C-alpha positions in Angstrom: 287.1 184.9 105.0 286.2 184.5 108.6 288.5 181.8 110.4 285.0 180.9 112.5 283.6 179.9 109.4 286.4 178.0 108.2 288.5 178.6 105.3 288.5 176.6 101.7 291.2 177.4 99.3 291.8 175.8 95.7 295.2 175.7 93.6 295.6 174.5 90.4 298.6 173.0 88.4 299.5 170.0 86.4 295.8 169.5 85.8 295.2 168.9 89.6 292.7 171.2 91.8 294.0 170.2 95.3 290.7 171.5 97.6 291.7 172.7 101.1 289.6 173.3 104.3 290.0 174.3 107.5 288.7 175.2 111.0 290.0 175.9 114.2 287.7 173.4 115.8 289.1 170.4 114.4 288.4 171.1 110.8 285.0 170.9 111.7 282.0 172.1 109.6 279.5 174.9 110.0 276.5 175.1 107.6 278.4 178.4 105.4 281.5 175.8 104.7 279.7 172.9 104.0 278.2 175.2 101.2 280.9 176.8 99.9 282.7 173.4 99.6 279.8 171.9 97.8 279.9 174.7 95.1 283.5 174.7 94.8 283.4 171.0 94.1 280.1 171.8 91.3 282.5 174.5 89.9 285.8 172.5 89.6 283.3 169.8 87.8 282.9 172.1 84.9 286.6 173.6 84.8 288.1 171.7 81.3 291.6 172.6 82.6 291.4 170.5 85.7 291.7 166.2 85.7 291.7 165.3 89.3 290.8 166.7 92.7 292.4 166.5 95.9 290.7 167.3 98.8 292.9 167.7 102.3 292.6 169.6 105.4 294.7 172.0 107.2 296.9 171.4 109.7 298.7 168.1 111.4 295.6 167.3 113.7 292.5 165.8 113.3 291.1 165.4 109.1 287.9 166.4 109.8 285.5 166.2 113.1 282.1 166.7 111.5 279.2 168.7 112.0 279.7 172.0 114.1 278.3 171.0 117.5 277.6 175.0 118.3 275.1 174.3 115.1 273.9 171.6 116.0 272.7 172.9 119.2 271.4 175.8 117.8 268.6 174.0 115.8 265.4 174.5 117.1 263.0 173.1 114.7 262.5 170.4 111.9 263.2 172.9 109.1 266.7 173.9 110.6 267.9 170.3 111.3 266.8 169.1 108.0 268.6 171.7 106.4 271.3 171.4 108.6 272.1 167.7 108.0 271.5 168.6 104.1 274.5 170.2 104.4 276.8 166.8 104.1 274.1 165.6 101.7 274.8 168.4 99.4 279.0 167.7 99.3 278.4 163.5 98.9 276.3 164.1 96.4 278.7 166.9 94.6 281.2 164.4 95.1 279.6 161.5 93.7 277.9 163.6 90.6 281.5 165.2 89.9 283.0 165.1 86.6 286.7 164.4 88.2 287.4 161.7 90.4 288.4 162.6 94.2 291.7 161.6 95.9 291.5 162.1 99.8 294.6 163.1 101.9 293.5 162.0 105.1 296.4 162.7 107.1 294.5 162.4 110.7 291.5 161.6 112.6 288.0 161.3 111.3 285.0 161.7 112.7 281.3 161.7 111.8 280.6 163.1 108.5 284.4 163.6 108.5 284.4 159.7 107.7 281.3 160.4 105.1 283.8 162.7 103.1 286.6 160.2 103.6 283.9 157.5 101.8 282.5 160.2 99.1 286.2 160.3 97.6 286.9 157.8 94.8 290.4 157.1 96.2 292.1 158.1 99.4 295.8 158.0 101.2 295.9 158.3 105.0 298.8 157.9 107.5 298.5 155.4 110.8 297.2 158.1 113.0 294.1 158.4 110.6 291.4 156.5 112.7 287.8 156.9 112.2 284.8 156.9 114.6 280.9 157.0 114.0 280.0 158.7 117.2 276.3 159.8 116.4 274.2 157.4 118.5 276.0 158.6 121.6 274.8 161.7 121.1 271.3 160.8 120.0 271.2 160.5 116.6 272.8 158.5 113.9 274.8 158.3 110.8 271.9 158.2 108.8 273.2 161.1 105.9 276.4 159.5 105.4 275.5 155.9 105.9 274.9 155.2 102.1 278.3 156.4 101.3 280.4 154.6 104.4 278.3 151.5 103.4 279.4 151.6 99.5 282.7 151.6 100.7 283.0 149.2 104.0 279.6 147.5 103.5 276.8 147.1 106.1 278.7 144.6 108.6 281.3 147.0 109.3 279.2 150.4 109.1 277.2 148.5 111.9 280.3 147.9 114.2 281.5 151.1 113.0 277.7 153.1 114.4 276.8 150.6 117.5 280.2 150.8 119.0 279.7 154.9 118.7 282.6 155.4 121.5 285.1 153.4 119.9 287.7 154.4 117.6 288.7 151.9 114.7 292.5 152.2 113.3 293.7 153.7 110.5 294.6 149.4 109.9 291.0 148.7 110.0 289.7 151.7 107.5 292.2 150.3 105.1 291.3 146.4 105.7 287.5 147.6 105.2 288.6 149.2 101.8 288.0 152.7 103.5 291.7 153.5 103.0 293.1 153.0 99.5 297.1 153.0 101.4 298.2 154.2 104.9 301.7 155.8 105.6 303.4 155.8 108.8 304.1 160.0 107.9 302.7 162.6 106.6 305.7 163.2 104.7 305.3 159.6 102.9 301.6 159.9 102.5 302.4 163.3 100.7 305.8 161.3 98.7 303.0 158.8 97.5 300.3 161.3 97.5 302.2 163.6 94.7 303.3 160.3 92.4 299.8 159.0 92.1 298.0 162.2 91.6 300.6 162.7 89.1 300.2 159.4 87.3 296.6 159.8 87.1 296.5 163.2 85.8 298.6 162.5 83.0 295.7 159.6 81.9 293.1 160.4 78.7 290.6 162.6 80.7 288.1 161.2 79.1 288.6 157.5 79.9 289.1 158.9 83.8 285.4 160.6 84.0 284.0 157.8 82.1 285.8 155.6 85.0 284.0 158.2 87.9 280.4 157.3 86.5 281.3 153.3 86.6 282.5 154.1 90.2 279.3 155.2 90.7 276.4 153.6 88.8 273.6 152.5 91.2 273.7 155.7 93.2 271.5 157.9 91.2 268.6 157.6 94.1 271.1 159.2 96.7 269.3 162.6 95.2 266.3 161.6 96.9 267.6 159.1 99.8 270.4 161.4 101.7 267.8 164.1 101.9 265.1 161.8 103.4 268.5 160.6 105.6 268.7 164.5 106.4 265.4 164.8 107.9 265.6 161.7 110.3 268.3 163.5 111.9 266.9 166.3 111.8 263.9 165.4 114.0 266.5 163.6 116.3 268.4 166.4 116.8 265.4 167.9 118.2 264.9 165.5 120.9 265.9 166.5 125.0 268.4 163.5 124.8 270.5 165.0 121.9 270.4 167.9 123.0 271.2 166.9 126.5 273.9 164.9 125.4 275.5 167.4 122.9 275.9 170.0 125.9 277.9 167.3 127.6 279.9 166.9 124.7 280.6 170.7 124.7 281.7 170.5 128.6 284.2 167.6 128.0 
């Protein structure tokens, strides 16, 4: 598949499915890539040979830069805007409803929708370089679609701290303290060593118990099937504003 649309690969070994996504623009997500990830998570949810999913991204730079700026700038009406932001809603809902536990391998920085992906993982391991930022207010929108997932992990106070200081990076240590990351490591090699040890143990447990635990972890989120799409409509409206169009163009020039 075309690298400009991103890459998505899955390998399965020892009951562990490793899903890896990549994109030349700091592992950002065009709509088509979001849909592919949604479809893949749904497919693995129904795979009896899989007990656990690892979600990772390619390279050694950013883990995920969020939404595609090019596609954001191309939005010309409310329907297109809502549809674009529904892409992240689809992925988060697929992750929460997936029958398999999802472990995130966060090797680098995460921005915007990338933070939402981390928050939708059931367990996340990261490096000390894996700073996070919610910069949406700075470009005239807000992290409305991913907010329920992020707030569920770190709480409303920490969410406000991230969102209102839209220009500030929060360190990996801060993210671990707030509950976004379970553990952090100084190097990618140390991260991968722990990832292998942890996931091997987890995948050896009773698959039915893992599935039942997944349901318990996500109790009370059933309304997200409606909520996240309502939030996508808010972002879809805001992205059409003159403020946001000008801000996006300024960001692209940097």
